[in-house]
C-alpha positions as CSV (number, residue, x, y, z in Angstrom):
1,M,-20.7,3.8,-23.7
2,K,-19.7,2.4,-20.4
3,K,-17.1,4.2,-18.2
4,Q,-13.8,2.4,-17.4
5,L,-13.1,1.6,-13.8
6,V,-9.7,0.2,-12.7
7,V,-9.4,-1.5,-9.4
8,C,-5.8,-1.3,-8.0
9,G,-4.8,-4.2,-5.8
10,G,-6.4,-7.5,-4.8
11,G,-7.4,-7.0,-1.2
12,S,-10.6,-8.3,0.3
13,S,-12.4,-5.2,-0.7
14,A,-11.6,-5.8,-4.4
15,H,-13.4,-9.2,-4.1
16,T,-16.5,-7.4,-2.9
17,L,-16.3,-4.3,-5.0
18,I,-16.1,-6.0,-8.4
19,P,-19.3,-8.1,-7.9
20,M,-21.1,-5.0,-6.5
21,L,-20.4,-3.2,-9.8
22,A,-22.2,-5.8,-11.8
23,D,-24.9,-4.2,-14.1
24,S,-23.5,-0.7,-13.3
25,S,-22.3,1.9,-15.8
26,F,-18.7,0.6,-15.5
27,D,-16.5,-1.9,-17.3
28,V,-14.2,-3.1,-14.5
29,S,-10.5,-4.1,-14.9
30,I,-7.9,-4.8,-12.2
31,Y,-4.2,-3.7,-11.9
32,T,-2.5,-6.4,-9.9
33,S,0.8,-8.0,-9.5
34,K,-0.9,-11.4,-9.9
35,P,-3.0,-11.1,-13.1
36,D,-2.9,-14.8,-13.8
37,K,-4.7,-15.6,-10.6
38,W,-7.9,-13.5,-11.5
39,S,-10.9,-15.1,-13.0
40,D,-13.0,-13.5,-15.7
41,N,-15.9,-13.4,-13.3
42,I,-15.7,-12.7,-9.6
43,E,-18.2,-14.4,-7.2
44,L,-19.3,-13.0,-3.9
45,E,-21.2,-14.8,-1.2
46,Y,-23.3,-12.8,1.3
47,H,-23.2,-14.6,4.7
48,D,-24.9,-13.9,8.0
49,P,-22.5,-14.0,11.1
50,S,-23.2,-17.7,11.5
51,G,-22.0,-18.5,8.0
52,K,-25.4,-19.1,6.4
53,V,-25.5,-17.9,2.8
54,L,-28.0,-15.2,2.3
55,G,-27.3,-14.4,-1.3
56,R,-24.8,-14.6,-4.1
57,F,-23.5,-12.0,-6.5
58,S,-21.1,-12.0,-9.4
59,G,-19.4,-9.4,-11.6
60,P,-17.4,-9.6,-14.8
61,L,-13.8,-8.5,-15.0
62,K,-12.8,-7.0,-18.4
63,K,-9.1,-7.4,-17.9
64,A,-6.4,-8.2,-15.3
65,S,-2.9,-6.8,-15.9
66,D,0.3,-5.9,-14.1
67,K,1.1,-3.3,-16.7
68,P,-0.4,0.1,-15.9
69,E,0.0,1.3,-19.4
70,E,-2.6,-1.3,-20.5
71,L,-5.3,-0.1,-18.1
72,I,-4.8,3.4,-16.7
73,P,-4.9,5.7,-19.9
74,R,-8.5,4.9,-20.5
75,A,-9.6,4.9,-16.8
76,D,-12.4,7.2,-15.7
77,Y,-12.3,5.9,-12.2
78,I,-9.3,4.4,-10.3
79,V,-10.1,2.7,-7.0
80,F,-7.5,1.4,-4.5
81,C,-8.1,-1.9,-2.7
82,M,-4.7,-2.7,-1.2
83,P,-2.9,-2.2,2.1
84,V,-2.5,1.5,3.1
85,H,1.3,1.5,2.9
86,Q,1.2,0.6,-0.7
87,Y,-1.0,3.5,-1.8
88,R,1.7,6.0,-2.5
89,A,4.0,3.6,-4.4
90,C,1.0,2.6,-6.6
91,L,0.0,6.2,-7.2
92,H,3.5,6.9,-8.4
93,Q,3.4,3.9,-10.7
94,I,0.1,4.8,-12.4
95,A,0.3,8.6,-12.4
96,P,2.3,8.9,-15.6
97,F,-0.5,7.0,-17.5
98,I,-3.5,9.0,-16.1
99,D,-5.2,11.1,-18.8
100,K,-4.5,14.7,-18.1
101,E,-7.2,16.0,-20.4
102,K,-10.2,14.6,-18.7
103,K,-11.7,14.3,-15.2
104,V,-10.5,11.1,-13.6
105,F,-11.8,10.0,-10.1
106,V,-9.0,8.5,-8.0
107,G,-10.0,7.1,-4.6
108,T,-9.6,4.5,-2.0
109,M,-12.0,2.2,-0.2
110,Y,-10.3,3.0,3.1
111,G,-9.1,6.5,3.7
112,Q,-6.6,6.1,6.6
113,A,-3.4,8.2,6.5
114,G,-4.1,11.4,4.5
115,F,-5.0,9.9,1.2
116,N,-5.5,13.5,-0.1
117,W,-1.8,14.3,0.7
118,M,-0.8,11.2,-1.4
119,V,-2.9,12.3,-4.3
120,D,-1.8,15.9,-4.2
121,E,1.8,14.7,-4.3
122,V,1.4,13.0,-7.7
123,K,-1.1,15.6,-8.9
124,N,1.5,18.3,-8.6
125,M,4.4,16.1,-9.8
126,F,2.6,15.0,-13.0
127,G,0.4,18.0,-13.7
128,L,-2.9,16.1,-13.1
129,K,-5.0,19.2,-12.6
130,K,-8.4,17.6,-13.5
131,M,-8.0,14.7,-11.0
132,V,-10.7,14.2,-8.4
133,S,-9.7,12.5,-5.2
134,F,-12.0,10.6,-2.8
135,A,-11.8,8.3,0.1
136,F,-14.2,6.3,2.4
137,G,-13.8,6.6,6.1
138,L,-14.1,2.9,6.6
139,L,-14.7,0.0,4.2
140,P,-18.4,0.1,3.3
141,W,-18.8,-3.6,4.1
142,I,-17.4,-6.3,6.2
143,C,-15.5,-8.5,3.7
144,R,-13.0,-11.4,3.4
145,I,-11.5,-13.6,0.7
146,I,-12.6,-17.2,0.2
147,E,-10.5,-17.9,-2.9
148,Y,-8.1,-15.2,-4.1
149,G,-9.0,-13.8,-7.5
150,H,-12.2,-15.9,-7.6
151,I,-14.5,-15.7,-4.6
152,G,-15.1,-13.2,-1.8
153,V,-17.5,-13.1,1.1
154,T,-19.3,-10.2,2.7
155,Y,-21.2,-10.1,6.0
156,G,-23.2,-7.1,4.8
157,P,-22.7,-3.4,4.7
158,K,-22.2,-0.8,7.4
159,A,-25.4,0.9,8.3
160,C,-24.0,4.3,7.4
161,N,-20.9,5.2,5.4
162,Y,-19.1,8.5,4.9
163,A,-16.5,9.7,2.3
164,A,-14.6,12.9,1.5
165,C,-13.8,14.2,-1.9
166,Y,-12.0,17.1,-3.6
167,P,-13.3,19.2,-5.1
168,K,-16.2,18.9,-2.7
169,S,-18.6,19.8,-5.5
170,E,-18.0,16.4,-7.1
171,F,-19.7,14.5,-4.3
172,Q,-23.1,14.3,-6.0
173,Q,-21.6,12.6,-9.2
174,L,-19.6,10.2,-7.1
175,D,-22.6,9.3,-5.0
176,E,-24.9,8.6,-7.9
177,E,-22.3,6.9,-10.2
178,F,-20.3,5.0,-7.6
179,F,-21.2,5.1,-3.9
180,N,-24.9,4.1,-4.3
181,Q,-24.0,1.5,-6.8
182,I,-21.7,-0.5,-4.5
183,C,-23.9,-0.7,-1.4
184,Y,-27.3,0.9,-1.2
185,R,-28.8,-0.5,-4.4
186,W,-28.0,-4.0,-3.2
187,F,-28.8,-3.9,0.5
188,G,-31.1,-0.9,0.9
189,K,-28.8,0.6,3.5
190,G,-25.3,1.9,3.7
191,K,-25.9,5.4,2.2
192,T,-22.8,7.5,2.0
193,E,-22.7,10.8,3.8
194,Q,-20.2,13.5,2.7
195,S,-17.4,14.3,5.1
196,D,-16.3,17.9,4.7
197,N,-12.6,17.0,4.9
198,F,-10.1,14.2,4.6
199,L,-8.5,15.1,8.0
200,S,-11.6,13.7,9.7
201,L,-10.9,10.3,8.0
202,T,-7.3,10.4,9.0
203,L,-8.1,11.1,12.7
204,S,-11.2,8.9,13.0
205,V,-9.3,5.8,13.7
206,D,-10.1,2.1,13.5
207,N,-7.4,-0.3,12.4
208,Q,-4.5,1.9,13.5
209,I,-5.6,1.8,17.1
210,I,-7.1,-1.7,17.2
211,H,-4.2,-3.5,15.6
212,T,-1.3,-1.7,17.3
213,S,-2.8,-1.7,20.8
214,R,-3.7,-5.4,20.5
215,C,-0.2,-6.4,19.3
216,F,1.4,-4.3,22.1
217,G,-1.1,-5.8,24.6
218,L,0.0,-9.3,23.6
219,N,3.5,-8.3,24.2
220,Q,2.7,-6.9,27.6
221,V,0.9,-10.2,28.7
222,Y,3.0,-12.9,26.9
223,G,6.3,-11.3,26.1
224,Q,8.0,-11.4,22.7
225,T,7.6,-15.1,21.8
226,W,5.6,-18.3,22.1
227,Q,7.0,-21.8,22.1
228,R,4.3,-23.3,19.8
229,K,2.1,-21.7,17.2
230,E,-1.0,-23.2,19.0
231,D,0.0,-21.2,22.1
232,V,-0.5,-17.9,20.3
233,P,-3.8,-16.3,21.3
234,M,-6.4,-15.5,18.6
235,F,-6.4,-11.8,17.7
236,Y,-10.0,-11.1,18.7
237,R,-11.5,-14.3,20.2
238,D,-9.0,-14.2,23.1
239,Y,-9.0,-10.4,23.4
240,D,-8.3,-9.4,27.0
241,D,-8.6,-6.5,29.5
242,V,-5.0,-5.4,28.9
243,S,-5.6,-4.9,25.2
244,A,-8.9,-3.2,25.8
245,K,-7.4,-0.7,28.2
246,L,-4.5,0.0,25.8
247,L,-7.1,0.6,23.0
248,A,-9.0,3.1,25.2
249,D,-5.8,4.8,26.2
250,L,-4.6,5.1,22.6
251,D,-8.0,6.5,21.5
252,A,-7.7,9.0,24.3
253,D,-4.4,10.2,22.9
254,Y,-6.0,10.6,19.5
255,S,-8.9,12.4,21.2
256,K,-6.5,15.0,22.6
257,I,-5.4,15.7,19.0
258,R,-8.9,15.7,17.6
259,E,-10.2,18.1,20.3
260,K,-7.3,20.5,20.0
261,I,-7.8,20.7,16.2
262,K,-11.5,21.2,16.6
263,A,-10.8,24.1,19.0
264,M,-8.2,25.6,16.7
265,Y,-10.5,25.6,13.7
266,P,-14.1,26.3,15.0
267,T,-15.5,27.1,11.6
268,E,-14.4,23.8,10.1
269,N,-17.0,21.0,9.9
270,F,-15.5,18.0,11.8
271,K,-18.8,16.2,12.2
272,H,-17.1,12.9,11.1
273,M,-14.0,13.3,13.2
274,L,-15.0,10.6,15.8
275,D,-13.6,8.7,18.6
276,Y,-13.5,4.9,18.3
277,L,-16.8,4.0,20.0
278,A,-18.6,7.0,18.3
279,L,-17.3,5.8,14.9
280,E,-18.4,2.2,15.6
281,R,-21.9,3.4,16.6
282,F,-22.2,5.6,13.5
283,S,-21.1,2.9,11.1
284,Y,-23.2,0.1,12.6
285,Q,-25.9,2.1,14.4
286,S,-25.0,0.0,17.4
287,H,-25.1,0.7,21.2
288,N,-21.8,-0.9,22.1
289,T,-20.0,0.5,25.2
290,D,-17.7,-2.4,25.9
291,V,-14.8,-2.8,23.4
292,K,-13.7,-6.2,24.7
293,E,-17.2,-7.7,24.5
294,S,-17.7,-6.4,21.0
295,F,-14.6,-8.2,19.8
296,V,-14.9,-11.5,21.8
297,T,-18.5,-12.0,20.8
298,S,-18.1,-11.1,17.1
299,Q,-18.8,-14.1,14.9
300,T,-17.2,-12.4,11.9
301,L,-13.9,-11.8,13.8
302,V,-13.6,-15.0,15.8
303,S,-11.5,-16.9,13.2
304,I,-8.8,-14.2,12.7
305,A,-5.4,-15.3,13.9
306,T,-2.6,-13.2,15.3
307,P,0.0,-12.6,12.6
308,V,3.1,-14.5,13.7
309,V,6.2,-16.0,12.1
310,Q,8.7,-18.6,13.3
311,N,12.2,-17.1,14.0
312,A,15.6,-18.6,13.7
313,Q,15.4,-20.1,17.2
314,G,12.1,-21.9,16.3
315,L,10.0,-19.6,18.5
316,W,6.9,-17.8,17.2
317,E,6.8,-14.0,17.3
318,I,4.7,-11.2,15.9
319,D,5.3,-10.7,12.2
320,R,7.2,-7.4,12.0
321,N,6.5,-7.1,8.3
322,H,2.8,-7.4,8.6
323,R,0.5,-4.5,7.6
324,F,-0.3,-4.0,11.3
325,F,3.2,-2.3,11.3
326,L,3.6,-1.1,7.8
327,D,0.1,0.4,7.7
328,D,-0.8,1.2,11.2
329,I,2.6,2.4,12.6
330,Y,4.1,4.2,9.7
331,Y,0.9,5.4,8.1
332,G,-1.0,5.6,11.4
333,N,0.5,6.2,14.9
334,C,3.5,8.1,13.5
335,I,1.2,10.6,11.8
336,A,-0.7,11.2,15.0
337,K,2.6,11.6,16.9
338,W,3.7,14.2,14.4
339,M,0.5,16.1,15.0
340,A,0.9,15.8,18.7
341,E,4.3,17.3,18.5
342,Q,3.1,20.2,16.5
343,L,0.3,20.8,19.0
344,S,2.6,20.3,22.1
345,I,0.4,17.5,23.3
346,E,1.7,14.5,25.4
347,V,0.6,11.2,24.0
348,P,2.0,8.5,26.3
349,T,0.3,5.5,24.8
350,I,1.4,6.4,21.3
351,D,4.9,6.9,22.6
352,A,4.9,3.5,24.3
353,I,3.7,1.7,21.2
354,L,6.3,3.5,19.0
355,H,9.1,2.5,21.4
356,W,7.9,-1.1,21.3
357,A,7.4,-1.1,17.5
358,Q,11.0,0.2,16.9
359,Q,12.3,-2.6,19.1
360,V,10.3,-5.2,17.2
361,R,11.2,-3.7,13.8
362,Q,14.8,-3.1,14.9
363,E,14.5,0.4,13.5
364,E,14.8,4.0,14.7
365,I,11.4,5.7,15.1
366,I,11.4,7.6,18.4
367,D,14.1,8.9,20.7
368,E,14.6,8.8,24.5
369,N,12.8,12.2,24.7
370,N,9.8,10.9,23.0
371,R,10.4,12.8,19.8
372,L,10.0,11.3,16.3
373,K,13.4,10.6,14.7
374,L,12.4,12.3,11.4
375,E,15.9,12.2,10.0
376,S,16.2,8.4,10.6
377,P,16.6,6.5,7.3
378,D,14.1,4.0,8.8
379,L,11.4,6.7,8.8
380,S,12.5,9.0,6.0
381,A,13.1,6.4,3.3
382,P,11.1,7.2,0.2
383,L,7.4,6.3,0.6
384,K,8.1,4.4,3.9
385,S,6.0,6.7,6.1
386,G,3.0,9.0,5.7
387,I,4.2,11.7,8.2
388,P,3.0,15.0,6.8
389,C,6.5,16.6,6.8
390,Y,7.6,14.0,4.2
391,Y,5.1,15.6,1.8
392,G,6.5,19.0,2.6
393,Y,4.0,20.1,5.2
394,K,5.4,21.9,8.2
395,T,2.4,23.0,10.3
396,I,-1.0,21.8,11.2
397,D,-2.4,24.7,9.2
398,E,-1.1,23.2,6.1
399,I,-2.8,19.8,6.6
400,V,-6.3,21.1,7.5
401,D,-8.0,20.7,4.1
């Protein structure tokens, strides 16, 4: 009998994951707010960077539903493919329906922001003692959507992947049943290494430093608005030296936190707690040393536009409700800032970005003394932010898993 796997959310990773699970030991269903938009069979095109089709895959979808009670009670695996800021809300929606009497694997394809804290929150709240949590450090493949609910595109897998799980002893089953099935068996590369802890995933940063530093860099160069949409620079193709320096400075702030934690816990294995370029070299087995060049010359990133909206004055401005804020500020930079405060570390670039973000969002995030405004309703609203204190953690000791 096949095991039941439920994909939660319809992000680009869902459009790759479902076809990759074809001919596996799973029946695949999807929990989505848009069930009517999903086909019974999901197609995936495999492109090279120039757009040439190298192969095609397809995978059946057993059921699409917006009702967790129709899918979750039978699930053996639950896999999140949605923006980071939606993880916690979704966990709270599905947790009452997870079978307490059997081992259920609950994981995410992208492990930013302390996914283990989120899982432990519902695990304790709903008595889900047999739940196994897991998370990838980065998406295993480069992927996009061609037609929502029907066709995805992948530009191939990362050369190496890594994932954390708890209990750690469950990694072998996860690797055999799931990790190998969605990457290595198709491409002959992309094996998944075991990360000893989730904290390495939370502090090995990719999106949360790329997106926030680039948006802040655009503000530094161009100001808050553009007259015409066609005047807005492309997010990667027009990447400039200002954004590159901000990314490096932001990563340096994170490195202060990483290195202090490594020094405080010398017996912990933080092999996968990497700076930006080290993470990029690990994932792609590349030799990049120039961040700007890697973005500008990337054929897979060239078409990505800067997320903007037209305001009441008819001008174009950064979209304050985009996941670059909701994911990467509230479930990214704010978490790092909290850690820096606990460790008495100055992080000037994180501070500058948070001051800018609160201006854009018209919210209270950080005060004039560069301290998080943890009591602000803009930060402390239920499920709004992933800062550890909102889960009840008060010290660094409590978040080192």
